C-alpha positions in Angstrom: -14.4 15.5 -8.0 -14.8 12.2 -9.9 -13.7 9.0 -8.2 -11.3 8.3 -11.1 -9.5 11.7 -10.8 -9.3 11.1 -7.2 -7.7 7.7 -7.6 -5.4 9.0 -10.2 -4.3 12.0 -8.0 -3.9 9.4 -5.1 -1.5 7.2 -7.1 0.4 10.1 -8.6 0.8 11.6 -5.0 1.9 8.2 -3.7 4.6 7.8 -6.5 5.9 11.3 -5.8 6.0 10.6 -2.1 8.0 7.6 -2.4 10.3 9.2 -5.2 11.2 11.8 -2.6 12.0 9.3 0.0 13.6 6.5 -1.9 14.9 8.0 -5.2 15.8 11.6 -4.6 18.0 11.5 -7.8 14.8 11.2 -9.9 13.3 14.1 -8.2 16.3 16.1 -8.7 16.4 15.2 -12.5 12.8 16.4 -12.6 13.6 19.4 -10.6 16.2 20.3 -13.1 13.8 20.9 -15.8 11.0 22.7 -13.5 13.8 24.5 -11.5 13.2 28.1 -13.1 9.3 27.9 -12.7 8.4 26.2 -9.5 11.1 24.7 -7.4 14.3 25.8 -5.5 17.4 23.3 -4.9 18.1 24.3 -1.4 14.4 24.0 -0.3 14.1 20.5 -2.1 17.4 19.3 -0.4 16.4 20.4 3.2 12.7 19.5 3.1 12.9 16.2 1.3 11.4 13.9 4.0 8.7 16.5 5.0 7.6 16.7 1.3 7.8 12.9 0.9 5.5 12.3 4.0 3.2 15.1 3.0 2.6 13.6 -0.7 2.3 10.1 1.0 -0.5 11.2 3.2 -2.1 13.1 0.3 -2.0 10.0 -1.8 -3.8 8.2 1.2 -6.5 10.7 1.3 -7.1 10.6 -2.5 -7.1 6.8 -2.7 -9.5 6.6 0.3 -11.9 9.2 -1.1 -11.8 7.5 -4.5 -12.3 4.1 -3.2 -15.2 5.3 -1.1 -16.9 6.8 -4.0 -16.7 3.7 -6.0 -18.0 1.3 -3.2 -20.5 3.2 -1.3 
């Protein structure tokens, strides 16, 4: 994977993780659009903290991988 893509995925995962933790109303709006295809309302409401934590950890992994690829 290219370093730029890893940094982009890290930033995207970080924003989603922070959204899940601090602004669940924005996530619920996105969920309204994607509800029929990917997400389930009950699952999102019950698993909000787990998903937020997972996405933040994923963000740190991608950011680390991207940064280590830029600066060997």
